[in-house]
VEXNUBA-345974 format. One record per residue (C-alpha): residue in one letter; x, y, z. Coordinates in Angstrom, 3 decimals. Layout:
BEGIN
aa->a&u->X&v->Y&w->Z .
...
END
This chain:
BEGIN
aa->m&u->0.000&v->0.000&w->0.000 .
aa->t&u->1.454&v->3.317&w->-1.079 .
aa->r&u->1.458&v->5.985&w->1.635 .
aa->t&u->2.329&v->9.672&w->1.595 .
aa->y&u->5.058&v->10.754&w->4.001 .
aa->i&u->6.408&v->14.147&w->4.993 .
aa->v&u->10.013&v->13.891&w->6.178 .
aa->t&u->11.762&v->16.899&w->7.680 .
aa->g&u->15.538&v->17.065&w->7.604 .
aa->a&u->15.411&v->15.082&w->4.360 .
aa->g&u->18.453&v->16.829&w->2.916 .
aa->s&u->21.062&v->14.862&w->4.861 .
aa->g&u->21.754&v->12.242&w->7.486 .
aa->i&u->18.965&v->10.166&w->8.982 .
aa->g&u->16.239&v->12.154&w->7.243 .
aa->k&u->17.811&v->11.663&w->3.829 .
aa->k&u->18.257&v->7.931&w->4.369 .
aa->t&u->14.674&v->7.618&w->5.640 .
aa->a&u->13.312&v->9.378&w->2.558 .
aa->e&u->15.441&v->7.189&w->0.288 .
aa->l&u->14.257&v->3.956&w->1.890 .
aa->l&u->10.615&v->5.037&w->1.795 .
aa->r&u->10.869&v->5.869&w->-1.903 .
aa->e&u->12.536&v->2.513&w->-2.568 .
aa->q&u->9.508&v->0.899&w->-0.923 .
aa->g&u->7.228&v->2.737&w->-3.326 .
aa->h&u->5.914&v->5.435&w->-1.018 .
aa->r&u->5.422&v->9.082&w->-1.890 .
aa->v&u->7.752&v->11.349&w->0.086 .
aa->i&u->7.675&v->15.100&w->0.534 .
aa->g&u->11.080&v->16.118&w->1.846 .
aa->v&u->11.544&v->19.303&w->3.855 .
aa->d&u->14.878&v->20.963&w->4.583 .
aa->l&u->16.666&v->24.279&w->4.298 .
aa->r&u->17.493&v->23.476&w->0.688 .
aa->g&u->17.891&v->20.658&w->-1.794 .
aa->t&u->14.623&v->18.800&w->-1.160 .
aa->d&u->11.007&v->19.056&w->-2.281 .
aa->v&u->10.211&v->21.903&w->0.102 .
aa->d&u->12.671&v->24.546&w->1.270 .
aa->g&u->11.851&v->25.513&w->4.834 .
aa->d&u->13.534&v->27.117&w->7.836 .
aa->l&u->12.272&v->25.331&w->10.934 .
aa->g&u->14.297&v->27.601&w->13.189 .
aa->t&u->11.758&v->30.457&w->13.158 .
aa->p&u->7.983&v->30.653&w->13.729 .
aa->d&u->7.358&v->32.167&w->10.273 .
aa->g&u->9.609&v->29.598&w->8.647 .
aa->r&u->7.720&v->26.742&w->10.290 .
aa->q&u->4.344&v->28.049&w->9.221 .
aa->a&u->5.569&v->28.492&w->5.660 .
aa->a&u->7.084&v->24.999&w->5.642 .
aa->v&u->3.866&v->23.427&w->6.900 .
aa->k&u->1.835&v->25.212&w->4.230 .
aa->a&u->4.241&v->24.308&w->1.425 .
aa->a&u->4.560&v->20.675&w->2.534 .
aa->l&u->0.795&v->20.196&w->2.699 .
aa->e&u->0.375&v->21.805&w->-0.711 .
aa->a&u->3.052&v->19.507&w->-2.153 .
aa->a&u->1.226&v->16.542&w->-0.611 .
aa->d&u->-2.130&v->17.703&w->-2.039 .
aa->n&u->-3.387&v->17.877&w->1.564 .
aa->k&u->-3.224&v->14.092&w->1.905 .
aa->v&u->-0.712&v->12.878&w->4.483 .
aa->d&u->-0.429&v->9.430&w->6.038 .
aa->a&u->2.685&v->9.908&w->8.148 .
aa->v&u->5.131&v->12.537&w->9.326 .
aa->i&u->8.722&v->11.794&w->10.297 .
aa->a&u->10.534&v->14.738&w->11.872 .
aa->c&u->14.292&v->14.388&w->11.554 .
aa->a&u->15.452&v->17.992&w->11.189 .
aa->g&u->17.872&v->18.973&w->13.920 .
aa->i&u->21.245&v->20.476&w->14.760 .
aa->s&u->23.735&v->19.908&w->17.562 .
aa->h&u->25.727&v->23.135&w->17.813 .
aa->p&u->26.007&v->24.865&w->21.226 .
aa->i&u->23.921&v->27.810&w->20.027 .
aa->p&u->20.339&v->29.021&w->20.685 .
aa->a&u->19.197&v->27.875&w->17.232 .
aa->t&u->19.619&v->24.287&w->18.421 .
aa->a&u->16.790&v->24.762&w->20.911 .
aa->a&u->14.611&v->26.421&w->18.267 .
aa->v&u->15.095&v->23.773&w->15.583 .
aa->n&u->15.230&v->20.661&w->17.760 .
aa->y&u->12.150&v->21.468&w->19.808 .
aa->f&u->9.889&v->24.046&w->18.189 .
aa->g&u->10.928&v->22.942&w->14.708 .
aa->m&u->9.473&v->19.548&w->15.528 .
aa->t&u->6.517&v->20.287&w->17.790 .
aa->e&u->5.124&v->23.221&w->15.813 .
aa->f&u->5.609&v->21.456&w->12.501 .
aa->l&u->3.856&v->18.328&w->13.752 .
aa->e&u->1.013&v->20.344&w->15.267 .
aa->g&u->0.644&v->22.268&w->12.014 .
aa->v&u->0.318&v->19.101&w->9.948 .
aa->r&u->-1.724&v->17.140&w->12.505 .
aa->p&u->-5.255&v->18.199&w->11.389 .
aa->v&u->-4.575&v->16.951&w->7.858 .
aa->l&u->-2.694&v->13.899&w->9.119 .
aa->a&u->-5.683&v->12.902&w->11.259 .
aa->q&u->-7.780&v->12.490&w->8.104 .
aa->s&u->-5.675&v->9.509&w->6.997 .
aa->d&u->-7.017&v->5.983&w->7.460 .
aa->a&u->-3.799&v->5.073&w->9.278 .
aa->p&u->-2.077&v->8.249&w->10.495 .
aa->r&u->1.332&v->7.975&w->12.148 .
aa->a&u->4.033&v->10.321&w->13.460 .
aa->a&u->7.582&v->9.802&w->14.684 .
aa->l&u->10.547&v->12.008&w->15.372 .
aa->i&u->14.182&v->11.995&w->16.354 .
aa->s&u->15.162&v->12.433&w->19.972 .
aa->s&u->18.554&v->11.223&w->21.222 .
aa->m&u->20.167&v->9.194&w->23.944 .
aa->s&u->21.330&v->12.653&w->25.061 .
aa->s&u->17.824&v->13.005&w->26.486 .
aa->l&u->19.117&v->10.744&w->29.285 .
aa->q&u->22.185&v->12.859&w->29.977 .
aa->p&u->22.624&v->16.010&w->32.103 .
aa->h&u->20.466&v->18.888&w->30.912 .
aa->f&u->19.619&v->22.427&w->32.029 .
aa->p&u->16.228&v->22.174&w->33.783 .
aa->q&u->15.297&v->25.832&w->33.269 .
aa->l&u->15.757&v->25.478&w->29.517 .
aa->t&u->13.905&v->22.168&w->29.376 .
aa->d&u->11.004&v->23.683&w->31.322 .
aa->a&u->10.869&v->26.775&w->29.103 .
aa->l&u->10.706&v->24.582&w->26.014 .
aa->l&u->7.901&v->22.479&w->27.462 .
aa->e&u->6.052&v->25.677&w->28.340 .
aa->n&u->6.262&v->26.571&w->24.623 .
aa->d&u->7.940&v->29.845&w->25.541 .
aa->e&u->10.310&v->30.326&w->22.630 .
aa->p&u->11.624&v->33.814&w->23.554 .
aa->k&u->12.456&v->32.627&w->27.076 .
aa->s&u->14.015&v->29.421&w->25.721 .
aa->l&u->16.261&v->31.317&w->23.333 .
aa->e&u->17.268&v->33.751&w->26.050 .
aa->i&u->18.307&v->30.923&w->28.374 .
aa->a&u->20.097&v->29.119&w->25.549 .
aa->a&u->21.980&v->32.296&w->24.629 .
aa->k&u->23.306&v->32.567&w->28.184 .
aa->l&u->24.368&v->28.919&w->28.164 .
aa->a&u->26.133&v->29.434&w->24.835 .
aa->e&u->28.385&v->32.056&w->26.412 .
aa->d&u->30.103&v->29.319&w->28.438 .
aa->p&u->31.766&v->26.542&w->26.369 .
aa->q&u->31.179&v->24.051&w->29.180 .
aa->l&u->27.465&v->24.843&w->29.421 .
aa->g&u->26.703&v->25.271&w->25.742 .
aa->n&u->26.405&v->21.538&w->25.144 .
aa->l&u->23.504&v->21.422&w->27.599 .
aa->i&u->21.374&v->23.155&w->24.962 .
aa->y&u->21.294&v->20.019&w->22.822 .
aa->a&u->20.630&v->17.658&w->25.713 .
aa->s&u->17.880&v->19.927&w->27.033 .
aa->s&u->16.193&v->20.109&w->23.629 .
aa->k&u->16.181&v->16.329&w->23.369 .
aa->r&u->14.994&v->15.821&w->26.959 .
aa->a&u->12.144&v->18.235&w->26.214 .
aa->i&u->11.184&v->16.580&w->22.937 .
aa->s&u->10.998&v->13.121&w->24.535 .
aa->r&u->8.853&v->14.521&w->27.347 .
aa->w&u->6.623&v->16.297&w->24.807 .
aa->v&u->6.107&v->13.035&w->22.926 .
aa->r&u->5.251&v->11.221&w->26.136 .
aa->a&u->2.784&v->13.892&w->27.256 .
aa->q&u->1.086&v->14.494&w->23.922 .
aa->s&u->0.857&v->10.894&w->22.755 .
aa->v&u->-2.090&v->10.039&w->24.999 .
aa->t&u->-4.119&v->13.206&w->24.411 .
aa->a&u->-7.307&v->13.535&w->22.387 .
aa->d&u->-5.370&v->15.217&w->19.587 .
aa->w&u->-3.077&v->12.241&w->19.089 .
aa->a&u->-4.233&v->8.961&w->20.664 .
aa->g&u->-7.830&v->10.134&w->20.498 .
aa->a&u->-7.418&v->10.726&w->16.775 .
aa->g&u->-5.836&v->7.304&w->16.284 .
aa->i&u->-2.324&v->8.689&w->15.683 .
aa->p&u->0.564&v->6.786&w->17.288 .
aa->l&u->3.200&v->9.368&w->18.265 .
aa->n&u->6.706&v->8.136&w->19.133 .
aa->a&u->10.373&v->9.036&w->19.052 .
aa->v&u->13.652&v->7.261&w->18.429 .
aa->g&u->16.781&v->7.990&w->20.466 .
aa->p&u->19.950&v->7.231&w->18.488 .
aa->g&u->23.452&v->6.870&w->19.828 .
aa->v&u->26.323&v->8.091&w->17.653 .
aa->v&u->25.222&v->7.920&w->14.027 .
aa->n&u->27.592&v->8.260&w->11.072 .
aa->t&u->26.136&v->11.370&w->9.424 .
aa->p&u->27.416&v->14.792&w->8.328 .
aa->m&u->26.424&v->16.077&w->11.784 .
aa->t&u->28.977&v->13.804&w->13.478 .
aa->a&u->31.611&v->13.668&w->10.734 .
aa->e&u->33.929&v->16.185&w->12.384 .
aa->l&u->33.695&v->14.517&w->15.793 .
aa->l&u->34.489&v->11.129&w->14.253 .
aa->s&u->37.399&v->12.485&w->12.226 .
aa->n&u->40.116&v->12.180&w->14.863 .
aa->e&u->41.079&v->9.676&w->17.525 .
aa->e&u->40.839&v->12.054&w->20.478 .
aa->s&u->37.245&v->13.127&w->19.817 .
aa->v&u->36.221&v->9.522&w->19.113 .
aa->k&u->37.556&v->8.488&w->22.525 .
aa->f&u->35.552&v->11.290&w->24.119 .
aa->l&u->32.376&v->10.274&w->22.277 .
aa->d&u->32.795&v->6.637&w->23.222 .
aa->a&u->33.175&v->7.599&w->26.874 .
aa->v&u->30.057&v->9.763&w->26.806 .
aa->v&u->28.044&v->7.456&w->24.555 .
aa->p&u->29.295&v->3.887&w->25.133 .
aa->m&u->27.925&v->1.571&w->22.440 .
aa->p&u->28.981&v->-2.030&w->23.143 .
aa->l&u->26.744&v->-3.424&w->20.386 .
aa->n&u->28.294&v->-2.704&w->16.969 .
aa->s&u->29.573&v->0.762&w->17.979 .
aa->h&u->28.784&v->3.800&w->15.816 .
aa->q&u->25.678&v->3.162&w->13.790 .
aa->p&u->24.650&v->3.731&w->10.172 .
aa->p&u->21.685&v->6.053&w->9.519 .
aa->e&u->19.558&v->3.193&w->8.216 .
aa->s&u->19.532&v->1.660&w->11.709 .
aa->i&u->17.373&v->4.616&w->12.768 .
aa->a&u->15.564&v->5.084&w->9.468 .
aa->n&u->14.195&v->1.531&w->9.490 .
aa->l&u->12.850&v->1.954&w->13.004 .
aa->l&u->11.205&v->5.269&w->12.109 .
aa->i&u->9.620&v->3.604&w->9.100 .
aa->w&u->8.168&v->0.803&w->11.213 .
aa->l&u->6.820&v->3.239&w->13.794 .
aa->t&u->4.998&v->5.108&w->11.030 .
aa->s&u->3.768&v->2.015&w->9.207 .
aa->v&u->0.288&v->0.512&w->9.427 .
aa->a&u->1.859&v->-2.305&w->11.471 .
aa->n&u->2.260&v->-0.025&w->14.489 .
aa->t&u->-1.133&v->0.214&w->16.115 .
aa->l&u->-0.334&v->0.368&w->19.842 .
aa->c&u->3.174&v->1.741&w->20.399 .
aa->a&u->2.653&v->5.280&w->21.692 .
aa->g&u->4.580&v->7.863&w->23.669 .
aa->q&u->7.839&v->5.957&w->23.560 .
aa->t&u->11.386&v->7.092&w->22.974 .
aa->i&u->12.965&v->3.908&w->21.711 .
aa->y&u->16.694&v->4.008&w->22.340 .
aa->c&u->18.354&v->2.436&w->19.333 .
aa->d&u->21.850&v->3.224&w->20.599 .
aa->g&u->24.029&v->0.120&w->20.678 .
aa->g&u->23.286&v->-0.369&w->24.372 .
aa->a&u->24.308&v->3.110&w->25.564 .
aa->d&u->21.109&v->3.531&w->27.587 .
aa->v&u->21.738&v->0.329&w->29.526 .
aa->v&u->25.415&v->1.082&w->30.140 .
aa->l&u->24.631&v->4.556&w->31.448 .
aa->r&u->21.441&v->3.866&w->33.420 .
aa->g&u->21.995&v->0.258&w->34.454 .
aa->e&u->19.765&v->-2.776&w->34.205 .
aa->d&u->17.140&v->-1.735&w->36.762 .
aa->a&u->14.481&v->0.384&w->35.115 .
aa->w&u->11.743&v->-0.727&w->37.510 .
aa->s&u->12.676&v->0.158&w->41.098 .
aa->w&u->10.974&v->3.559&w->40.841 .
aa->a&u->7.676&v->1.660&w->40.770 .
aa->d&u->8.683&v->-0.440&w->43.774 .
aa->e&u->9.312&v->2.732&w->45.752 .
aa->r&u->5.836&v->4.027&w->44.892 .
aa->v&u->4.228&v->0.760&w->45.984 .
aa->a&u->6.136&v->0.822&w->49.273 .
aa->e&u->5.019&v->4.396&w->49.889 .
aa->y&u->1.406&v->3.457&w->49.138 .
aa->f&u->1.386&v->0.556&w->51.625 .
aa->s&u->3.138&v->2.637&w->54.278 .
aa->k&u->0.233&v->5.096&w->54.138 .
aa->l&u->-2.206&v->2.230&w->54.628 .
aa->g&u->-0.434&v->1.423&w->57.883 .
END
């Protein structure tokens, strides 16, 4: 069955590979990026997002079955917060009314295993409050300090995973039959990471921060294939998840026990019962 996809960030990296694989499978793809795809769009500004949504829907003839949001940057600058968070959430919300008209609507986006790493809570909160001016102001202050600037990326990814989790079960998404999920990659071989992977010293640093015992640095198709499944008709019940496809980095960093938080809640409940 041929489906119509909108893929942001389709000009390079994971987005480009996702668009290529979808087209190979016979699907119709409307690519969105700054340049070089079907729709030129700047997702770093409110006006740019609105224009990109309008142009993408026009290119799709207002018939969309799935949206995959891959556009993102990783520089320690305020634009990272704008593109990685608002460039995804506002684009998805702009397309959602048309997407909901599909017989099998789906949406997925790129988060990161960095969503599990240290972040700047004030920035994460400002993003989740949809306060873009405040978010950019906080990010600008972080960018002044080389040691704090990298928290912009982690905060944007923490916020996007929390947004997915919160929105996925609402009337607008689950209530409209739209599974909404994210994928959290580890270190992917793309133009975004090319410089970091170009010398031995930076590779050692990356491997310490993002340990990937299973197959190490990953090809973009490892993420693209998962995004494609999440947005296929086969996915009917997976919702609100950030699936960490990261070579085991999540487990190495957080450990094997992902359940004790629930045990603590149960113990607290029974203690109140006396």
